[in-house]
N, C-alpha and C positions, 0 to 999 in steps of 0.2 A: 625465713623466706624473704627475698628481696621484694620491696614494693614495686608495683608497676603502674604507670600512668597510661590510661587508654582513653582515646577520644574517638567518637564516631558520629558522623553526620548522616541523617536519614532524610532523603527527599520526600516530598509529599506523597508521591505515588507508591512509596514503599512502606508507609506507615501501616501498622496493623489495622485491619478493619475492626469495628466494634463487635460484631456478632459473627459466628456463635461462640468465639473463644473467650470473650470478655468475662462471661459468667463463670467459666471454668477456671480462669487464671487469676482474676482479681479477687481481693478480699471483700467480705460483706460490707465493711465500712467504706471501701472505695466505691463499690457499686451503689451504696446508699447516697453517697455524696454526688455521684454522677446523676442519679435519678432526680435530684433536686435542681439540676441545671437545665437551661434552655437547650433544645436539641443541637444547635450548632456548637455551642460551648461544650456540651456533653461529648460530642464526637471528638473534639480536639483533646479534651481531658482524658478520655478513655484511651485514645490512640497513644497519647504520651505515656500514660501509666503502663500500658501493655509493652510499649517499646522499651521503657526503662526496666521493667521486670525481666523481660527476655534478655536484655543486655546484661543485667546483674547475674541472671541464672547462667548465662554462657560463661561469664568470667569465673563464676564459682564452680562450674561444672555440675550443676544440679538442675532438676526439672523446675520450670518457672512456678509451677503450682506448689512446690515445696516451700516457697518463700512467703513470709508474712510481712506485709508493709509495716514499717515502724518509723513514722515521721516525727521529727522533734522541732518544735517551734521555740526559739529563744524566749519568747514572751509567754506562750501558752503552756509550754512544757512538753513532755513526751506524749506520744499517741494522740496528737492533735489533729492528725489527718492532713496537715500541711506543714510547711517549713522545710527543714533539711531532710532529704529523702534517705531512707535506709531500710534494711530488711533484717528479720530474724530468721534463723534456720534451726528448727527443732527447739525453739525457745531461746536460742543463744544469738546475740548480735552477729550478723554476718561480717566477716573481715573485709569490708568494702566501704569506701566513702564515695558518694555519688553527687552529681549535679546535672541539671537539665535546663535547657533554654530553647525557645522557639522564636522564629522570625520568618516571614515571607513563606510560610508553609513548611519550612525546614525545621527539623528537630536536631539539636546538638546534645549528645550525651557524653559525659566524662566520668571517669572513675579512677580511684587509686586503690589497688588491691593490697591487702595486708598492710594497712597504714600504721604508722606509729601512734601511740596513745595521744589523744587530743588533736589529731590531725584534722584540718578543715580544708574544704575545696569549694571553689566557685567558678562557674563557667557562664559565659553569656554570648549570644549572637544577636546582631542588630542589623536592620535594614536601613541604609543611609537615607532612603526616601522619607522615613519617619522622623528624621531630625530637621527637616526643612521648614518647619513652621516658624512664624515670627515670634521672637522672644526666646527661642531655644537656648541661645548662649547665656542669657541672663538667669535662667532657672537651672541650667545644667552644668555650666562651666565656671571654674574659678577665674579670677582676673588674669592670672598668668596664662591659663589655657585660652582665654578669649584673645589675648594678645598673640598667642602662637597661631591661631587660625585666622586672625584678621586679614592677612594678605591673600587668603584663598577665596576662590569664587566658584560657583556652579558645582559640578560634580565633585571637584576636589575638596571643596568646603564640606559638602555633605559626607564624603568619605571620612574626612578627618574628625568631624563631629561624631560620626557613628563609632569610630575607633575609641574615642574618649569615653563615650557613653557605655560601650561594651565593657571597657576596663572598670568603670565605676560600678556597673551592675555586678560584674564578676567579683569585685572586691567586697561589695556590700552583702552579696550572697555568702561569700566565704566567712565574713565576720558575723553574719546573722543580723546585722543592723537593718538591712533593707533600706527602703526609702524613708524610714524614720530619721535617717541622717540626710541632711540637705546635700544633694550632689554638687551644688555650687560651692560648697565648702570643702570638698574633697579633691585634692590635686592628685591625679593619677599618672603623672609623667615619670615618676621615679620611685614607685613603691616596691619594696622587696617582695619577690615571689609573684609579681604581676606582670603579664606580658601579653602581646597580641598572639593570636593563633593564625598563621598564614594559611591560605586555602590549601596548599600542598600538605599541610599538617592536619587541618581540621576536616578536609573533605568537602567543605562548603563551596558554593559558587564564589567566584572572585569578587563579586560586587558586595557581598555581605561581610560585615566586620565581626570578629570574634576575639574573645580574650579569656584567659584563665588566671585564677589567683590561687596560690597555695600558701597555707599558713606556715610551712617550714621554710619559706623563703627561697626554695630552689626551683629552678625551671629547666628540667632535663630536656634535651633535644628529643623531638619525636622522629621516629624512623619514617622514611618515605615509602614504606610498603603499604599494601592495601589495608591492612589492619590498623595502621597508624599507631603502633604500640612501641614502647621503649622501656627498657629497664631503668628505674629511677636511681 
């Protein structure tokens, strides 16, 4: 079966509520982790986990409750409860690679169904307003990237910085390095398999920046239909 790349943006008002479905759909380990969080953080965590589980279940054609969360952290190993998201179905790894990101209340979900062995995926969404602090360029951008954005000002500068930061986050999620790798040492202007996701493709508001990274180096075009799906 051919792989499919699917991306879906969920606005804040469409995120699943915590109760009463969370207890029925999430695993005991997920609920325990949520219980240790402050209420505001817990609400975001649970809504994201529910949205991702339902997204995965829809793509797999199974009830969400049939899935068991199986996260893998490159540092901590399997079943760490964090890291790369995944699920098992009847004890077998589900044929699905997932990535999730949040910004400005929006949740961006991405998946590749029936991926080839070893395939990795990373997606990220960023709010330009969060890149406007003093010193952003020094901690986040390479020298070449700083030169590229130097002529820009105001909203154009924030938008460019957000695009670069989204690319960095997507790439580092894909590789599993995260921010253990200095973003200021990672040039993301021409990496294979890394590209921006335009609003028409992601379903996000136009002011948010989004990017996707694929370990196979390919970037299939996304269809312009409401599902935003395309055969890879």
